[in-house]
DSSP file (Angstrom, degrees, kcal/mol; ACC not computed):
  #  RESIDUE AA STRUCTURE BP1 BP2  ACC     N-H-->O    O-->H-N    N-H-->O    O-->H-N    TCO  KAPPA ALPHA  PHI   PSI    X-CA   Y-CA   Z-CA
    1    1 A M              0   0    0      0, 0.0     2,-0.1     0, 0.0     0, 0.0   0.000 360.0 360.0 360.0 122.9  100.4 -148.5 -125.3
    2    2 A D     >  -     0   0    0      1,-0.1     4,-2.0     4,-0.0     5,-0.2  -0.301 360.0 -94.0 -89.9 179.1  101.0 -149.1 -129.0
    3    3 A N  H  > S+     0   0    0      1,-0.2     4,-2.4     2,-0.2     5,-0.2   0.856 121.8  56.9 -63.1 -36.3  104.2 -150.3 -130.7
    4    4 A K  H  > S+     0   0    0      1,-0.2     4,-2.1     2,-0.2    -1,-0.2   0.912 107.6  48.1 -64.1 -42.3  105.5 -146.8 -131.4
    5    5 A E  H  > S+     0   0    0      2,-0.2     4,-2.0     1,-0.2    -1,-0.2   0.910 111.3  50.9 -64.0 -41.5  105.3 -145.9 -127.7
    6    6 A K  H  X S+     0   0    0     -4,-2.0     4,-1.9     1,-0.2    -2,-0.2   0.911 110.5  49.4 -61.4 -41.9  107.1 -149.1 -126.7
    7    7 A Q  H  X>S+     0   0    0     -4,-2.4     5,-1.3     1,-0.2     4,-1.2   0.877 109.3  51.5 -66.0 -37.4  109.8 -148.4 -129.3
    8    8 A N  H  <5S+     0   0    0     -4,-2.1    -1,-0.2     1,-0.2    -2,-0.2   0.860 109.5  50.6 -67.9 -35.0  110.3 -144.8 -128.0
    9    9 A R  H  <5S+     0   0    0     -4,-2.0    -2,-0.2     1,-0.2    -1,-0.2   0.886 114.6  42.4 -71.2 -37.3  110.6 -146.1 -124.4
   10   10 A S  H  <5S-     0   0    0     -4,-1.9    -1,-0.2     2,-0.2    -2,-0.2   0.637 106.2-126.3 -86.6 -12.3  113.3 -148.6 -125.3
   11   11 A G  T  <5 +     0   0    0     -4,-1.2     2,-0.5     1,-0.3    -3,-0.2   0.648  66.4 129.9  79.4  14.4  115.2 -146.3 -127.7
   12   12 A V      < -     0   0    0     -5,-1.3     2,-0.3    -6,-0.2    -1,-0.3  -0.890  47.1-148.3-107.1 128.2  115.0 -148.7 -130.5
   13   13 A K        -     0   0    0     -2,-0.5     2,-0.2    -3,-0.1    -9,-0.0  -0.733  21.5-115.2 -93.2 143.6  113.8 -147.5 -133.9
   14   14 A A        -     0   0    0     -2,-0.3     2,-0.5     1,-0.1    -1,-0.0  -0.501  29.0-117.0 -74.1 146.3  112.0 -149.9 -136.2
   15   15 A I        -     0   0    0     -2,-0.2     2,-0.8     1,-0.0    -1,-0.1  -0.726  21.9-130.4 -85.0 126.3  113.7 -150.7 -139.5
   16   16 A N        +     0   0    0     -2,-0.5    -1,-0.0     1,-0.1     0, 0.0  -0.708  30.4 175.1 -80.6 113.0  111.8 -149.6 -142.5
   17   17 A K    >   +     0   0    0     -2,-0.8     3,-1.6     2,-0.1     2,-0.2   0.266  31.3 127.1-104.8   9.4  111.6 -152.6 -144.8
   18   18 A T  T 3  S+     0   0    0      1,-0.3     3,-0.1     3,-0.0    -2,-0.0  -0.506  79.2  14.8 -71.4 135.9  109.4 -151.2 -147.5
   19   19 A G  T 3  S+     0   0    0      1,-0.2     2,-0.5    -2,-0.2    -1,-0.3   0.498  99.8 115.5  80.8   4.9  110.9 -151.6 -151.0
   20   20 A R    <   +     0   0    0     -3,-1.6    -1,-0.2     1,-0.1    -3,-0.0  -0.922  36.5 177.0-109.0 128.6  113.5 -154.1 -149.7
   21   21 A T        -     0   0    0     -2,-0.5     2,-0.2     1,-0.3    -1,-0.1   0.597  32.6-138.1-105.7 -13.8  113.3 -157.6 -151.1
   22   22 A G        -     0   0    0      2,-0.0    -1,-0.3     0, 0.0     2,-0.3  -0.504  51.5 -18.1  87.8-160.9  116.3 -159.2 -149.5
   23   23 A M        -     0   0    0     -2,-0.2     2,-0.1     1,-0.1     0, 0.0  -0.604  63.8-131.9 -86.0 141.3  118.8 -161.5 -151.1
   24   24 A T     >  -     0   0    0     -2,-0.3     4,-2.4     1,-0.1     5,-0.2  -0.365  30.3-103.1 -81.8 169.2  117.8 -163.3 -154.4
   25   25 A R  H  > S+     0   0    0      1,-0.2     4,-2.4     2,-0.2     5,-0.2   0.888 122.6  52.8 -61.8 -39.6  118.4 -167.0 -154.8
   26   26 A E  H  > S+     0   0    0      1,-0.2     4,-2.3     2,-0.2    -1,-0.2   0.906 109.2  48.4 -64.1 -42.2  121.4 -166.3 -156.9
   27   27 A K  H  > S+     0   0    0      2,-0.2     4,-2.4     1,-0.2    -2,-0.2   0.898 110.6  51.4 -63.6 -41.1  123.0 -164.1 -154.3
   28   28 A K  H  X S+     0   0    0     -4,-2.4     4,-2.5     2,-0.2    -2,-0.2   0.923 110.7  48.2 -60.4 -44.7  122.3 -166.7 -151.6
   29   29 A E  H  X S+     0   0    0     -4,-2.4     4,-2.1     2,-0.2    -2,-0.2   0.901 111.2  50.5 -62.4 -41.8  124.0 -169.4 -153.7
   30   30 A T  H  X S+     0   0    0     -4,-2.3     4,-1.9     1,-0.2    -1,-0.2   0.910 110.9  49.4 -63.6 -42.2  127.0 -167.1 -154.4
   31   31 A L  H  X S+     0   0    0     -4,-2.4     4,-1.4     1,-0.2    -2,-0.2   0.908 110.1  50.4 -62.5 -43.6  127.3 -166.4 -150.6
   32   32 A K  H  < S+     0   0    0     -4,-2.5    -1,-0.2     1,-0.2    -2,-0.2   0.889 110.4  50.4 -63.6 -37.9  127.2 -170.1 -149.7
   33   33 A K  H  < S+     0   0    0     -4,-2.1    -1,-0.2     1,-0.2    -2,-0.2   0.869 111.9  46.9 -67.8 -35.3  129.9 -170.9 -152.3
   34   34 A S  H  < S+     0   0    0     -4,-1.9    -1,-0.2    -5,-0.2    -2,-0.2   0.708  98.0  85.6 -82.0 -18.4  132.2 -168.2 -151.0
   35   35 A M     <  +     0   0    0     -4,-1.4     2,-0.3    -5,-0.2     0, 0.0  -0.498  56.8 107.1 -79.7 151.5  131.7 -169.1 -147.3
   36   36 A G        -     0   0    0     -2,-0.2     2,-0.2     0, 0.0     3,-0.1  -0.974  64.6 -58.7 167.3-172.6  133.9 -171.8 -145.9
   37   37 A S        -     0   0    0     -2,-0.3     2,-0.1     1,-0.1     0, 0.0  -0.500  60.4 -88.3 -92.4 164.0  136.7 -172.6 -143.6
   38   38 A A        -     0   0    0     -2,-0.2    -1,-0.1     1,-0.1     4,-0.1  -0.381  26.8-137.7 -69.0 147.9  140.2 -171.3 -143.9
   39   39 A S  S    S+     0   0    0     -3,-0.1    -1,-0.1     2,-0.1    -2,-0.0   0.685  89.6  44.3 -81.8 -16.6  142.5 -173.4 -146.0
   40   40 A A  S    S-     0   0    0      0, 0.0     2,-0.1     0, 0.0    -2,-0.1  -0.948  99.2 -98.4-125.9 147.7  145.4 -173.0 -143.5
   41   41 A P        -     0   0    0      0, 0.0     2,-0.5     0, 0.0    -2,-0.1  -0.426  40.3-153.5 -65.7 136.8  145.2 -173.3 -139.7
   42   42 A I        -     0   0    0     -2,-0.1     2,-0.9    -4,-0.1     3,-0.1  -0.946   9.8-149.2-116.7 130.5  145.0 -169.8 -138.2
   43   43 A D     >  -     0   0    0     -2,-0.5     4,-1.8     1,-0.2     3,-0.5  -0.850   9.7-168.3 -98.1 101.3  146.2 -169.0 -134.7
   44   44 A L  H  > S+     0   0    0     -2,-0.9     4,-2.2     1,-0.2    -1,-0.2   0.765  84.2  60.0 -65.2 -25.4  143.9 -166.2 -133.5
   45   45 A N  H  > S+     0   0    0      2,-0.2     4,-2.5     1,-0.2    -1,-0.2   0.897 104.7  49.3 -66.8 -40.7  146.1 -165.5 -130.5
   46   46 A T  H  > S+     0   0    0     -3,-0.5     4,-2.5     2,-0.2    -2,-0.2   0.911 111.2  49.4 -64.0 -41.7  149.0 -164.7 -132.8
   47   47 A I  H  X S+     0   0    0     -4,-1.8     4,-2.6     2,-0.2    -2,-0.2   0.912 110.9  50.4 -64.3 -41.0  146.8 -162.4 -134.9
   48   48 A R  H  X S+     0   0    0     -4,-2.2     4,-2.2     1,-0.2    -2,-0.2   0.919 111.5  47.4 -63.3 -42.8  145.6 -160.6 -131.8
   49   49 A E  H  X>S+     0   0    0     -4,-2.5     4,-3.3     2,-0.2     5,-0.6   0.901 111.9  50.6 -64.9 -39.8  149.1 -160.1 -130.5
   50   50 A W  H  X5S+     0   0    0     -4,-2.5     4,-1.8     1,-0.2    -2,-0.2   0.918 112.4  46.5 -61.3 -44.0  150.2 -158.8 -133.9
   51   51 A A  H  <5S+     0   0    0     -4,-2.6    -1,-0.2    -5,-0.2    -2,-0.2   0.865 119.6  40.9 -67.8 -34.1  147.3 -156.4 -134.0
   52   52 A K  H  <5S+     0   0    0     -4,-2.2    -2,-0.2    -5,-0.2    -1,-0.2   0.913 133.3  16.9 -80.1 -44.3  148.0 -155.2 -130.5
   53   53 A Y  H  <5S-     0   0    0     -4,-3.3     3,-0.5     1,-0.2    -3,-0.2   0.656  92.9-144.7-106.6 -20.0  151.8 -155.1 -130.5
   54   54 A G    ><< -     0   0    0     -4,-1.8     3,-0.6    -5,-0.6    -1,-0.2  -0.321  45.2 -56.1  81.2-170.2  152.8 -155.0 -134.1
   55   55 A D  T 3  S+     0   0    0      1,-0.2    -1,-0.2    -2,-0.1     4,-0.1   0.501 118.1  80.8 -86.5  -3.8  155.9 -156.7 -135.6
   56   56 A N  T 3   +     0   0    0     -3,-0.5    -1,-0.2     2,-0.1     2,-0.2   0.429  69.6  98.3 -86.9   1.8  158.4 -154.8 -133.3
   57   57 A R  S <  S-     0   0    0     -3,-0.6     2,-0.3     1,-0.1    -4,-0.0  -0.502  84.5 -97.4 -88.0 159.9  158.0 -157.1 -130.3
   58   58 A D        -     0   0    0     -2,-0.2     2,-0.5     1,-0.0    -1,-0.1  -0.565  37.3-134.7 -74.6 134.2  160.4 -159.9 -129.3
   59   59 A R        -     0   0    0     -2,-0.3    -1,-0.0     1,-0.1    -4,-0.0  -0.782  17.6-170.4 -93.6 131.1  159.1 -163.2 -130.5
   60   60 A T              0   0    0     -2,-0.5    -1,-0.1     1,-0.2    -2,-0.0   0.575 360.0 360.0 -94.9 -10.2  159.3 -166.1 -128.0
   61   61 A N              0   0    0      0, 0.0    -1,-0.2     0, 0.0    -2,-0.0   0.429 360.0 360.0 -88.5 360.0  158.3 -168.8 -130.5
């Protein structure tokens, strides 16, 4: 059984990477500079409740 048969059985297609070079060094450096932690503490539970219920619910805090 070759790789193509294995891929067909699992339902996963191989990604064609020909002609793709990936990220350049400059792009990697830019990405690293833009990544970081939030400057203010974020309460993910509050964000989840806001996304789920919106601003129209009674606030208990």
